[in-house]
MARZA-172666 format. One record per residue (C-alpha): residue number from 1; residue in one letter; y, z, x. Coordinates in steps of 0.05 Angstrom, whole numbers. Layout:
BEGIN
NODE_NUM_A_Y_Z_X
...
This chain:
BEGIN
NODE_1_M_3181_3079_1589
NODE_2_K_3243_3113_1562
NODE_3_F_3253_3057_1513
NODE_4_A_3181_3064_1488
NODE_5_L_3188_3139_1480
NODE_6_S_3254_3130_1443
NODE_7_L_3223_3079_1397
NODE_8_V_3165_3126_1381
NODE_9_Y_3214_3183_1370
NODE_10_F_3256_3143_1320
NODE_11_I_3195_3117_1284
NODE_12_L_3168_3188_1276
NODE_13_L_3236_3213_1255
NODE_14_S_3244_3159_1203
NODE_15_H_3175_3174_1173
NODE_16_L_3192_3248_1173
NODE_17_M_3259_3234_1139
NODE_18_M_3225_3190_1086
NODE_19_G_3179_3247_1069
NODE_20_Q_3236_3296_1062
NODE_21_S_3280_3308_1001
NODE_22_A_3342_3345_982
NODE_23_V_3372_3382_923
NODE_24_I_3429_3362_877
NODE_25_R_3461_3421_842
NODE_26_G_3525_3433_805
NODE_27_T_3562_3465_746
NODE_28_I_3582_3427_683
NODE_29_R_3645_3450_647
NODE_30_D_3694_3427_594
NODE_31_S_3763_3453_576
NODE_32_D_3733_3516_544
NODE_33_G_3683_3535_599
NODE_34_P_3610_3521_616
NODE_35_V_3572_3468_577
NODE_36_T_3500_3486_561
NODE_37_L_3443_3438_549
NODE_38_A_3478_3379_581
NODE_39_S_3428_3326_602
NODE_40_V_3424_3310_676
NODE_41_A_3383_3251_700
NODE_42_L_3375_3209_763
NODE_43_E_3376_3136_743
NODE_44_G_3313_3098_760
NODE_45_T_3271_3161_770
NODE_46_S_3234_3211_727
NODE_47_L_3278_3268_754
NODE_48_G_3318_3304_700
NODE_49_T_3340_3372_675
NODE_50_V_3392_3405_630
NODE_51_S_3447_3455_645
NODE_52_D_3435_3529_631
NODE_53_E_3479_3579_595
NODE_54_K_3527_3580_654
NODE_55_G_3530_3505_658
NODE_56_F_3488_3504_722
NODE_57_F_3438_3450_738
NODE_58_E_3392_3434_796
NODE_59_L_3350_3373_813
NODE_60_T_3299_3383_868
NODE_61_E_3258_3334_910
NODE_62_V_3312_3281_908
NODE_63_P_3294_3226_958
NODE_64_A_3343_3199_1009
NODE_65_G_3387_3141_990
NODE_66_Q_3441_3119_941
NODE_67_H_3433_3144_870
NODE_68_Q_3468_3146_803
NODE_69_L_3472_3215_770
NODE_70_I_3479_3209_694
NODE_71_I_3509_3268_657
NODE_72_S_3508_3266_581
NODE_73_H_3517_3312_522
NODE_74_L_3527_3299_449
NODE_75_G_3602_3301_436
NODE_76_Y_3623_3284_508
NODE_77_R_3634_3220_547
NODE_78_E_3575_3201_590
NODE_79_Q_3590_3208_665
NODE_80_R_3556_3165_718
NODE_81_I_3567_3195_787
NODE_82_P_3546_3158_851
NODE_83_V_3510_3205_899
NODE_84_E_3487_3192_970
NODE_85_I_3430_3236_995
NODE_86_K_3422_3246_1069
NODE_87_V_3363_3293_1077
NODE_88_P_3356_3350_1089
NODE_89_K_3428_3362_1067
NODE_90_D_3435_3386_995
NODE_91_V_3492_3362_950
NODE_92_E_3535_3403_904
NODE_93_I_3574_3368_849
NODE_94_P_3624_3400_800
NODE_95_V_3626_3362_733
NODE_96_N_3681_3364_681
NODE_97_L_3662_3332_615
NODE_98_L_3714_3300_569
NODE_99_P_3707_3295_494
NODE_100_D_3676_3231_468
NODE_101_F_3695_3212_397
NODE_102_A_3630_3175_388
NODE_103_Y_3645_3139_323
NODE_104_L_3704_3104_358
NODE_105_E_3669_3080_421
NODE_106_E_3596_3081_400
NODE_107_M_3557_3017_413
NODE_108_V_3527_2983_352
NODE_109_I_3480_2924_348
NODE_110_T_3467_2908_275
NODE_111_G_3525_2860_265
NODE_112_S_3503_2810_319
NODE_113_R_3440_2838_351
NODE_114_T_3482_2846_414
NODE_115_E_3515_2911_435
NODE_116_K_3588_2918_417
NODE_117_E_3635_2977_409
NODE_118_K_3637_2999_337
NODE_119_S_3713_2997_335
NODE_120_L_3713_2924_360
NODE_121_S_3660_2898_312
NODE_122_A_3686_2850_259
NODE_123_V_3632_2875_212
NODE_124_S_3644_2945_187
NODE_125_V_3584_2986_213
NODE_126_S_3575_3059_195
NODE_127_V_3527_3101_236
NODE_128_L_3483_3159_214
NODE_129_D_3461_3194_278
NODE_130_N_3403_3240_291
NODE_131_K_3450_3299_296
NODE_132_T_3471_3290_223
NODE_133_L_3399_3282_202
NODE_134_E_3382_3348_236
NODE_135_N_3444_3385_210
NODE_136_T_3428_3365_138
NODE_137_Q_3355_3383_149
NODE_138_S_3333_3314_126
NODE_139_V_3258_3311_138
NODE_140_S_3252_3239_115
NODE_141_L_3297_3178_106
NODE_142_A_3298_3190_31
NODE_143_E_3338_3254_44
NODE_144_G_3381_3230_102
NODE_145_L_3408_3164_75
NODE_146_N_3448_3201_21
NODE_147_F_3498_3221_75
NODE_148_Q_3531_3153_82
NODE_149_P_3588_3126_38
NODE_150_G_3564_3077_-15
NODE_151_L_3490_3097_-6
NODE_152_R_3449_3135_-56
NODE_153_V_3374_3149_-56
NODE_154_E_3345_3164_-124
NODE_155_V_3277_3188_-148
NODE_156_D_3251_3143_-204
NODE_157_C_3185_3172_-226
NODE_158_Q_3169_3242_-252
NODE_159_T_3095_3234_-233
NODE_160_C_3093_3199_-166
NODE_161_N_3167_3208_-143
NODE_162_Y_3177_3138_-115
NODE_163_T_3247_3127_-88
NODE_164_Q_3295_3070_-80
NODE_165_L_3359_3061_-40
NODE_166_R_3420_3037_-77
NODE_167_I_3479_3008_-38
NODE_168_N_3545_3000_-75
NODE_169_G_3508_3009_-141
NODE_170_L_3457_2953_-131
NODE_171_S_3383_2971_-137
NODE_172_G_3336_2976_-78
NODE_173_S_3313_2904_-79
NODE_174_Y_3384_2882_-61
NODE_175_S_3382_2921_4
NODE_176_Q_3349_2897_68
NODE_177_L_3315_2953_107
NODE_178_L_3302_2939_180
NODE_179_I_3262_2976_232
NODE_180_N_3291_2961_301
NODE_181_N_3326_2899_275
NODE_182_R_3264_2871_241
NODE_183_P_3254_2864_164
NODE_184_I_3183_2890_161
NODE_185_F_3199_2943_108
NODE_186_S_3159_2907_54
NODE_187_S_3166_2908_-22
NODE_188_L_3110_2960_-27
NODE_189_M_3140_3003_28
NODE_190_G_3205_3001_-13
NODE_191_L_3170_3046_-63
NODE_192_Y_3147_3102_-17
NODE_193_G_3168_3084_54
NODE_194_L_3235_3122_52
NODE_195_E_3196_3187_42
NODE_196_Q_3140_3168_90
NODE_197_F_3183_3152_151
NODE_198_P_3202_3217_187
NODE_199_T_3272_3226_215
NODE_200_S_3244_3258_278
NODE_201_M_3227_3187_302
NODE_202_V_3298_3162_288
NODE_203_D_3353_3155_340
NODE_204_K_3405_3130_291
NODE_205_I_3414_3088_228
NODE_206_E_3466_3032_225
NODE_207_V_3491_3011_157
NODE_208_I_3527_2947_137
NODE_209_K_3549_2943_65
NODE_210_G_3552_2874_35
NODE_211_G_3522_2809_63
NODE_212_G_3550_2821_133
NODE_213_S_3522_2779_189
NODE_214_A_3490_2710_182
NODE_215_L_3432_2734_226
NODE_216_Y_3398_2772_170
NODE_217_G_3361_2748_108
NODE_218_S_3397_2721_48
NODE_219_S_3370_2777_4
NODE_220_A_3415_2827_41
NODE_221_I_3464_2825_-18
NODE_222_G_3478_2899_-26
NODE_223_G_3474_2913_49
NODE_224_T_3431_2922_110
NODE_225_V_3403_2988_136
NODE_226_N_3377_2985_208
NODE_227_I_3331_3043_227
NODE_228_I_3332_3048_303
NODE_229_T_3277_3092_333
NODE_230_K_3284_3133_396
NODE_231_D_3278_3100_463
NODE_232_P_3245_3135_523
NODE_233_E_3306_3155_565
NODE_234_Q_3278_3214_605
NODE_235_D_3217_3258_612
NODE_236_Q_3219_3303_552
NODE_237_L_3175_3342_503
NODE_238_S_3197_3363_434
NODE_239_L_3158_3402_382
NODE_240_E_3181_3426_314
NODE_241_T_3151_3461_254
NODE_242_Q_3181_3479_188
NODE_243_A_3158_3517_126
NODE_244_A_3192_3512_58
NODE_245_V_3182_3539_-12
NODE_246_I_3202_3493_-70
NODE_247_G_3229_3527_-132
NODE_248_G_3198_3593_-109
NODE_249_E_3128_3565_-121
NODE_250_A_3105_3504_-82
NODE_251_S_3096_3505_-7
NODE_252_D_3119_3448_38
NODE_253_F_3098_3448_112
NODE_254_N_3125_3398_164
NODE_255_F_3111_3388_237
NODE_256_N_3132_3336_288
NODE_257_G_3123_3324_362
NODE_258_N_3154_3274_410
NODE_259_I_3138_3263_483
NODE_260_S_3173_3214_530
NODE_261_K_3156_3192_600
NODE_262_V_3200_3147_644
NODE_263_F_3172_3106_701
NODE_264_Q_3205_3064_754
NODE_265_H_3205_3000_713
NODE_266_G_3193_3026_643
NODE_267_G_3179_3084_596
NODE_268_I_3142_3105_534
NODE_269_S_3155_3152_476
NODE_270_I_3099_3178_431
NODE_271_F_3114_3206_363
NODE_272_S_3075_3245_312
NODE_273_A_3094_3278_246
NODE_274_G_3057_3309_189
NODE_275_R_3073_3338_121
NODE_276_T_3032_3378_70
NODE_277_R_3065_3394_4
NODE_278_D_3039_3426_-59
NODE_279_A_3052_3398_-128
NODE_280_Y_3109_3430_-166
NODE_281_D_3112_3439_-242
NODE_282_H_3184_3455_-263
NODE_283_N_3178_3460_-339
NODE_284_G_3111_3497_-341
NODE_285_D_3073_3444_-382
NODE_286_G_3017_3437_-330
NODE_287_F_3041_3369_-306
NODE_288_S_3076_3361_-240
NODE_289_E_3149_3340_-231
NODE_290_I_3138_3335_-155
NODE_291_P_3071_3308_-132
NODE_292_S_3026_3338_-79
NODE_293_L_3032_3303_-12
NODE_294_N_2993_3296_52
NODE_295_N_3025_3252_104
NODE_296_L_3009_3237_176
NODE_297_T_3051_3190_218
NODE_298_A_3040_3171_291
NODE_299_G_3071_3118_335
NODE_300_L_3098_3096_402
NODE_301_R_3155_3057_431
NODE_302_G_3155_3032_502
NODE_303_F_3190_2984_547
NODE_304_Y_3176_2949_613
NODE_305_K_3228_2915_658
NODE_306_A_3194_2865_705
NODE_307_S_3263_2849_734
NODE_308_P_3335_2871_722
NODE_309_Y_3342_2810_676
NODE_310_S_3282_2819_631
NODE_311_R_3257_2872_583
NODE_312_L_3195_2876_539
NODE_313_I_3194_2927_482
NODE_314_V_3131_2947_444
NODE_315_D_3129_2987_379
NODE_316_F_3070_3012_338
NODE_317_Y_3067_3061_281
NODE_318_R_3013_3084_234
NODE_319_I_3027_3120_168
NODE_320_H_2973_3151_125
NODE_321_E_2994_3183_60
NODE_322_Y_2959_3213_0
NODE_323_R_3001_3233_-60
NODE_324_R_2978_3258_-127
NODE_325_G_3017_3275_-190
NODE_326_G_2999_3293_-261
NODE_327_N_2956_3352_-281
NODE_328_R_2893_3384_-254
NODE_329_I_2912_3360_-184
NODE_330_E_2847_3384_-151
NODE_331_E_2802_3344_-197
NODE_332_P_2784_3270_-193
NODE_333_A_2840_3228_-223
NODE_334_H_2796_3199_-278
NODE_335_Q_2778_3269_-303
NODE_336_T_2850_3289_-319
NODE_337_D_2897_3281_-378
NODE_338_Q_2947_3242_-336
NODE_339_A_2948_3223_-262
NODE_340_E_2980_3179_-210
NODE_341_E_2942_3177_-145
NODE_342_R_2962_3138_-83
NODE_343_D_2920_3135_-19
NODE_344_Q_2948_3086_32
NODE_345_N_2947_3067_104
NODE_346_T_3006_3028_134
NODE_347_Y_3009_2997_203
NODE_348_L_3074_2972_233
NODE_349_G_3086_2941_300
NODE_350_G_3126_2892_340
NODE_351_L_3139_2857_406
NODE_352_D_3210_2842_430
NODE_353_Y_3224_2803_494
NODE_354_N_3293_2794_524
NODE_355_Q_3308_2748_583
NODE_356_A_3377_2741_613
NODE_357_F_3398_2677_648
NODE_358_T_3457_2696_692
NODE_359_S_3471_2626_717
NODE_360_L_3478_2602_645
NODE_361_N_3514_2664_619
NODE_362_S_3463_2671_564
NODE_363_N_3401_2708_542
NODE_364_L_3341_2694_498
NODE_365_N_3308_2742_450
NODE_366_I_3238_2727_424
NODE_367_Y_3207_2773_372
NODE_368_L_3145_2783_331
NODE_369_A_3136_2841_282
NODE_370_G_3090_2857_224
NODE_371_Q_3066_2908_174
NODE_372_H_3001_2917_136
NODE_373_T_2987_2965_79
NODE_374_D_2919_2979_48
NODE_375_R_2925_3022_-15
NODE_376_K_2878_3051_-66
NODE_377_H_2911_3078_-129
NODE_378_Y_2901_3105_-199
NODE_379_T_2950_3106_-258
NODE_380_G_2919_3129_-323
NODE_381_I_2916_3175_-384
NODE_382_D_2856_3210_-415
NODE_383_G_2807_3191_-360
NODE_384_V_2808_3115_-367
NODE_385_D_2780_3075_-310
NODE_386_A_2849_3055_-284
NODE_387_Y_2833_3050_-210
NODE_388_G_2864_2994_-170
NODE_389_T_2875_2966_-101
NODE_390_T_2935_2936_-64
NODE_391_D_2935_2892_-2
NODE_392_N_3003_2879_27
NODE_393_Y_3027_2850_93
NODE_394_S_3092_2823_120
NODE_395_I_3107_2783_184
NODE_396_N_3173_2768_218
NODE_397_S_3179_2723_279
NODE_398_G_3232_2681_312
NODE_399_F_3281_2675_369
NODE_400_Q_3355_2682_381
NODE_401_W_3396_2649_436
NODE_402_N_3462_2680_457
NODE_403_L_3513_2643_499
NODE_404_Y_3569_2685_528
NODE_405_L_3635_2648_536
NODE_406_P_3703_2679_553
NODE_407_G_3722_2716_490
NODE_408_N_3666_2686_449
NODE_409_T_3591_2698_438
NODE_410_L_3554_2641_406
NODE_411_S_3487_2657_373
NODE_412_A_3434_2612_342
NODE_413_G_3361_2618_325
NODE_414_V_3305_2611_275
NODE_415_D_3272_2664_234
NODE_416_Y_3207_2664_195
NODE_417_Q_3186_2716_144
NODE_418_Q_3123_2720_103
NODE_419_E_3100_2772_54
NODE_420_Y_3034_2775_16
NODE_421_V_3021_2823_-42
NODE_422_N_2958_2830_-82
NODE_423_D_2961_2888_-131
NODE_424_L_2904_2895_-181
NODE_425_I_2882_2943_-236
NODE_426_P_2824_2910_-274
NODE_427_F_2825_2959_-333
NODE_428_Y_2896_2938_-353
NODE_429_K_2885_2865_-334
NODE_430_Y_2944_2876_-288
NODE_431_I_2951_2832_-226
NODE_432_I_3008_2812_-180
NODE_433_N_2986_2760_-129
NODE_434_Q_3041_2727_-90
NODE_435_T_3054_2699_-20
NODE_436_A_3127_2688_-3
NODE_437_H_3150_2646_56
NODE_438_L_3221_2644_81
NODE_439_F_3241_2600_139
NODE_440_G_3313_2604_162
NODE_441_F_3360_2575_214
NODE_442_F_3423_2613_232
NODE_443_A_3485_2603_275
NODE_444_Q_3542_2650_287
NODE_445_T_3604_2659_330
NODE_446_D_3633_2726_351
NODE_447_W_3702_2704_372
NODE_448_D_3759_2746_400
NODE_449_I_3813_2697_377
NODE_450_T_3870_2740_403
NODE_451_G_3877_2810_429
NODE_452_Q_3885_2833_357
NODE_453_L_3843_2785_316
NODE_454_T_3767_2778_318
NODE_455_A_3723_2734_275
NODE_456_L_3648_2738_263
NODE_457_G_3629_2676_225
NODE_458_G_3567_2635_213
NODE_459_F_3517_2608_164
NODE_460_R_3443_2609_145
NODE_461_I_3400_2553_120
NODE_462_D_3340_2583_84
NODE_463_R_3278_2550_55
NODE_464_H_3237_2593_7
NODE_465_N_3172_2569_-23
NODE_466_F_3192_2597_-92
NODE_467_V_3258_2558_-93
NODE_468_D_3268_2483_-94
NODE_469_G_3305_2456_-34
NODE_470_P_3342_2491_23
NODE_471_I_3399_2540_8
NODE_472_I_3460_2546_52
NODE_473_N_3495_2614_56
NODE_474_P_3561_2620_95
NODE_475_R_3585_2688_118
NODE_476_I_3650_2707_153
NODE_477_N_3682_2773_174
NODE_478_L_3751_2785_204
NODE_479_L_3779_2844_242
NODE_480_Y_3853_2853_254
NODE_481_K_3876_2910_299
NODE_482_I_3945_2931_274
NODE_483_N_3950_2981_331
NODE_484_E_3905_3027_371
NODE_485_N_3892_3072_311
NODE_486_L_3893_3024_251
NODE_487_R_3844_2968_236
NODE_488_V_3835_2921_177
NODE_489_R_3771_2883_161
NODE_490_G_3752_2832_109
NODE_491_G_3689_2794_94
NODE_492_Y_3658_2741_49
NODE_493_S_3584_2725_41
NODE_494_T_3535_2691_-4
NODE_495_G_3461_2703_-15
NODE_496_F_3403_2694_-63
NODE_497_R_3340_2727_-87
NODE_498_A_3278_2686_-101
NODE_499_P_3240_2693_-168
NODE_500_Q_3187_2741_-141
NODE_501_A_3164_2813_-149
NODE_502_F_3205_2864_-110
NODE_503_D_3198_2939_-98
NODE_504_T_3202_2971_-168
NODE_505_D_3167_2911_-199
NODE_506_L_3104_2938_-166
NODE_507_H_3108_3006_-200
NODE_508_I_3070_3025_-263
NODE_509_A_3100_3081_-304
NODE_510_F_3079_3123_-363
NODE_511_A_3118_3110_-428
NODE_512_G_3108_3106_-503
NODE_513_G_3041_3141_-502
NODE_514_G_3011_3093_-451
NODE_515_I_3035_3057_-390
NODE_516_S_3091_3007_-378
NODE_517_F_3092_2952_-326
NODE_518_I_3134_2893_-306
NODE_519_R_3116_2820_-309
NODE_520_L_3156_2760_-287
NODE_521_S_3182_2710_-337
NODE_522_E_3148_2642_-332
NODE_523_D_3216_2608_-326
NODE_524_L_3248_2658_-278
NODE_525_Q_3299_2624_-233
NODE_526_K_3332_2646_-168
NODE_527_E_3391_2694_-170
NODE_528_R_3453_2676_-130
NODE_529_S_3509_2722_-105
NODE_530_Q_3577_2722_-73
NODE_531_S_3608_2784_-43
NODE_532_F_3677_2804_-19
NODE_533_T_3689_2865_24
NODE_534_S_3751_2896_55
NODE_535_S_3766_2959_94
NODE_536_L_3823_2998_126
NODE_537_S_3804_3046_182
NODE_538_F_3849_3097_215
NODE_539_D_3830_3144_272
NODE_540_K_3877_3189_310
NODE_541_P_3847_3220_373
NODE_542_H_3879_3279_406
NODE_543_E_3860_3325_463
NODE_544_D_3839_3379_414
NODE_545_Y_3820_3341_351
NODE_546_I_3807_3275_319
NODE_547_F_3823_3256_248
NODE_548_G_3804_3192_212
NODE_549_F_3791_3158_147
NODE_550_T_3764_3092_121
NODE_551_V_3777_3058_54
NODE_552_D_3726_3005_34
NODE_553_G_3734_2957_-24
NODE_554_F_3676_2914_-50
NODE_555_Y_3664_2862_-104
NODE_556_T_3597_2829_-114
NODE_557_Q_3582_2777_-168
NODE_558_L_3512_2758_-187
NODE_559_F_3496_2692_-221
NODE_560_D_3434_2687_-266
NODE_561_S_3422_2762_-255
NODE_562_F_3352_2790_-258
NODE_563_V_3345_2839_-317
NODE_564_L_3288_2878_-348
NODE_565_E_3279_2872_-423
NODE_566_Q_3224_2897_-469
NODE_567_T_3183_2839_-493
NODE_568_A_3118_2863_-525
NODE_569_T_3059_2909_-520
NODE_570_D_2990_2888_-497
NODE_571_D_2925_2896_-536
NODE_572_Q_2918_2967_-508
NODE_573_G_2986_2987_-534
NODE_574_N_3019_2988_-465
NODE_575_L_3092_2970_-458
NODE_576_I_3112_2906_-422
NODE_577_L_3180_2896_-391
NODE_578_E_3196_2825_-372
NODE_579_K_3239_2806_-313
NODE_580_R_3286_2751_-337
NODE_581_N_3351_2717_-318
NODE_582_G_3404_2752_-359
NODE_583_G_3469_2716_-345
NODE_584_N_3521_2738_-295
NODE_585_S_3541_2809_-273
NODE_586_R_3587_2843_-224
NODE_587_V_3594_2907_-184
NODE_588_Y_3661_2928_-156
NODE_589_G_3692_2991_-130
NODE_590_L_3722_3032_-75
NODE_591_S_3692_3080_-22
NODE_592_L_3732_3134_13
NODE_593_E_3707_3164_78
NODE_594_G_3741_3219_119
NODE_595_R_3724_3255_184
NODE_596_L_3753_3312_224
NODE_597_N_3731_3343_290
NODE_598_Y_3770_3402_318
NODE_599_R_3749_3420_389
NODE_600_Y_3677_3415_367
NODE_601_K_3685_3482_333
NODE_602_I_3691_3449_264
NODE_603_E_3662_3380_249
NODE_604_S_3665_3352_179
NODE_605_S_3658_3287_141
NODE_606_F_3657_3264_70
NODE_607_G_3648_3200_30
NODE_608_F_3658_3185_-43
NODE_609_T_3648_3120_-81
NODE_610_F_3680_3099_-146
NODE_611_Q_3653_3037_-179
NODE_612_K_3639_2996_-241
NODE_613_S_3578_2953_-255
NODE_614_E_3566_2910_-316
NODE_615_Y_3533_2848_-344
NODE_616_D_3569_2792_-382
NODE_617_R_3523_2802_-441
NODE_618_P_3482_2861_-466
NODE_619_V_3413_2876_-437
NODE_620_F_3360_2898_-487
NODE_621_W_3316_2945_-447
NODE_622_S_3284_2969_-513
NODE_623_E_3270_2933_-578
NODE_624_N_3294_2994_-617
NODE_625_V_3360_3009_-581
NODE_626_P_3423_2966_-581
NODE_627_G_3435_2927_-517
NODE_628_I_3482_2952_-464
NODE_629_K_3526_2916_-413
NODE_630_E_3529_2974_-364
NODE_631_Y_3480_2978_-306
NODE_632_L_3428_3032_-321
NODE_633_R_3417_3090_-273
NODE_634_T_3483_3074_-238
NODE_635_P_3537_3128_-237
NODE_636_D_3610_3109_-232
NODE_637_A_3622_3163_-179
NODE_638_Y_3578_3193_-125
NODE_639_G_3587_3220_-55
NODE_640_F_3570_3269_1
NODE_641_F_3601_3320_49
NODE_642_T_3580_3354_114
NODE_643_I_3613_3412_150
NODE_644_Q_3589_3443_215
NODE_645_Y_3620_3506_243
NODE_646_N_3602_3527_314
NODE_647_P_3629_3598_324
NODE_648_F_3591_3599_391
NODE_649_K_3561_3542_431
NODE_650_S_3491_3566_413
NODE_651_L_3503_3583_340
NODE_652_H_3512_3529_287
NODE_653_I_3527_3536_212
NODE_654_N_3518_3473_171
NODE_655_F_3539_3463_99
NODE_656_S_3526_3396_66
NODE_657_G_3515_3366_-2
NODE_658_T_3516_3307_-49
NODE_659_F_3549_3292_-116
NODE_660_T_3520_3247_-170
NODE_661_G_3564_3231_-230
NODE_662_P_3540_3218_-302
NODE_663_M_3500_3155_-314
NODE_664_K_3462_3120_-370
NODE_665_V_3387_3132_-366
NODE_666_P_3336_3098_-411
NODE_667_H_3288_3145_-446
NODE_668_F_3225_3117_-480
NODE_669_G_3196_3157_-537
NODE_670_G_3126_3186_-542
NODE_671_A_3132_3255_-512
NODE_672_P_3137_3317_-557
NODE_673_G_3207_3320_-588
NODE_674_V_3223_3248_-568
NODE_675_D_3207_3207_-630
NODE_676_G_3237_3142_-609
NODE_677_D_3271_3105_-552
NODE_678_R_3342_3127_-536
NODE_679_L_3395_3121_-484
NODE_680_E_3414_3186_-450
NODE_681_T_3476_3204_-409
NODE_682_S_3458_3250_-351
NODE_683_P_3502_3308_-331
NODE_684_P_3538_3308_-264
NODE_685_F_3502_3343_-206
NODE_686_W_3527_3378_-143
NODE_687_N_3471_3390_-93
NODE_688_G_3490_3437_-36
NODE_689_N_3451_3453_28
NODE_690_L_3459_3508_79
NODE_691_K_3428_3511_149
NODE_692_I_3440_3564_203
NODE_693_S_3411_3552_272
NODE_694_Q_3410_3590_339
NODE_695_D_3394_3560_407
NODE_696_I_3355_3602_457
NODE_697_I_3358_3576_528
NODE_698_L_3301_3589_577
NODE_699_N_3286_3573_650
NODE_700_K_3357_3554_670
NODE_701_G_3362_3506_611
NODE_702_K_3298_3466_624
NODE_703_Q_3269_3494_559
NODE_704_N_3303_3516_496
NODE_705_F_3284_3539_427
NODE_706_E_3323_3526_364
NODE_707_V_3309_3575_308
NODE_708_Y_3337_3558_240
NODE_709_A_3334_3576_166
NODE_710_G_3370_3557_103
NODE_711_M_3366_3531_32
NODE_712_R_3368_3462_-1
NODE_713_N_3399_3455_-70
NODE_714_L_3437_3521_-66
NODE_715_W_3458_3519_-139
NODE_716_N_3390_3498_-164
NODE_717_A_3422_3437_-197
NODE_718_Y_3358_3406_-222
NODE_719_Q_3340_3366_-284
NODE_720_E_3323_3412_-343
NODE_721_D_3302_3362_-397
NODE_722_F_3240_3331_-366
NODE_723_D_3191_3304_-417
NODE_724_L_3130_3348_-433
NODE_725_G_3056_3331_-433
NODE_726_K_3014_3271_-417
NODE_727_Y_3053_3222_-461
NODE_728_R_3119_3233_-424
NODE_729_D_3164_3177_-400
NODE_730_S_3154_3186_-326
NODE_731_N_3215_3143_-309
NODE_732_Y_3261_3191_-346
NODE_733_V_3285_3224_-281
NODE_734_Y_3354_3236_-252
NODE_735_G_3390_3286_-208
NODE_736_P_3368_3318_-142
NODE_737_S_3298_3307_-116
NODE_738_Q_3281_3382_-111
NODE_739_P_3303_3448_-142
NODE_740_G_3326_3505_-98
NODE_741_T_3284_3505_-35
NODE_742_L_3283_3557_20
NODE_743_F_3263_3535_90
NODE_744_I_3253_3564_160
NODE_745_G_3234_3530_224
NODE_746_V_3232_3528_300
NODE_747_K_3242_3471_349
NODE_748_F_3223_3471_423
NODE_749_N_3250_3423_475
NODE_750_C_3226_3417_547
NODE_751_L_3249_3372_604
């Protein structure tokens, strides 16, 4: 009887204990005192909070058992603290955070699609984090990517403001843009996607200059930019709204919202962002220099772990954008003197499945991603019926097998890419209809040869339907660690571009009193490349500061380079530029990057690139102007800087900017005062930005507001010689993307 009563007692007690919970509380400090807004999460649960202004945190309703407490804060090393809960006893934990010099120990994935410390990667990977995007008030990728050495985003049309990313002086079609490791950033998205993709969805951006890894496509000649979106890591809600005034006249409103939810075996993040911008006329001729814009982006990213060894990731994004430039913006496009109108819907998505095989020391990654864009557009003068349609999709699928050996990771896989473009304007008898297929096999070794020497080497075998026969492209990168602070890297890669329409080839411009467009030469052949890269990196960490610099050298030679040369006019008087093979060319130069962080009171970075780019023989972009060997629209010097001063932990002052040196810009005649074609030299531009922000902490740190204000283009360094009227050369554009712009905003975070 006593045994039965005891058994009942213990059963009831165990059920009672299972229903009970305890509290974990503590104070988070660093060498200067309390740390506010540090993230506190209980691994494997949805429990989370942040520290308040006194560094205090409290997690309630913690169940009994063994747990891992994760403490993290930007600028500090993450701490994982084991905690045993024996209800109803509460637990108090003091936490001391140590500085984390993130760019030394940050994990990167773009070099090999497997995580590796940045400082140990044989491929030189630079990282643009979300903090820098926020500090520079970069609403879109087009604004944020300027703050990396060797990168420059330029606006190329006065009417529609399409953009392209140049890496080491090479045009946008030489750069491979990835979203979560997948090349679904299509040729059409290359025109407007940098401005359409909001930075509020971005966790970080990894950049590899040059050919880099064998895992990526052979068209990644200038470099690879990997846009990594935010993962759901804890329950969180974030809302932000911003208002701006461009040039004292045009309004620009932005909002974004993110919500994340974490479950026992997975999580999901939902994103949304919108932008409404008025057209801006800088020279008062009634025609816009910045088009009106209405953009709405929504998406989600989620994961599910069926076991500790498997992970399924799902992405989906939808972008709708309407942009309109020219005059009489509110009227139908065909009733104006000049107009460019773009109304498009873009859908992007992907599935990514990872399965680890512990007994084989390996893992398998299978992926499928795609993009589809449906676009209606108008490009015309004097009300002609110049409406058109575009249908564009891209698909990427394949698998990668990684085998982990002592000191060596072997990777191999296959990759298939397809892109279809049908762009049609019946009035101009203009059509681009192409379907490109690229099937590739790749193999690579990431080998720690010695404690000081690491090699990342491999090759690709690619088969493109526009090229006869397979093409083999070897790529190798070496890292030598001279000591703990000093590292040397070198790399060699080859690549090719197929004879097809890329990015800017799909843009129609105004020039010479009509329009201009690009057609492909009937005998256009593939373009080959070989690239050499080298770098020297030095970082000196100290208890109070870190100082570092990187020197990058690059040399890329192109064989049978693609060039644009004026060939004729059609029966409507429109200008035709033909894409031809123009002999060989080369781009070479040096990038300097520096960084300094003093006790997180002052954080600064800068990057400047000095380069030369030229063809072996002159390129005749106009029949009326002598040919030129220099690359057009390519400055010999450009760069950026960022400075953040934190006088208090809740007050931040950010000063940033970009520099663009002089460059040769083609200028077609036809506008008032421009009687004939001519080659212009643009003036140098300094574009400075200022942002001041204040954090307001509520509810013991579980909610906080950030209130900020500032100005972009402080010195109003904006182009002053735009063409006038409807017969302007819309591609005669250079310099910053906006004149002086005041902005104010507020951001709310809740855990």
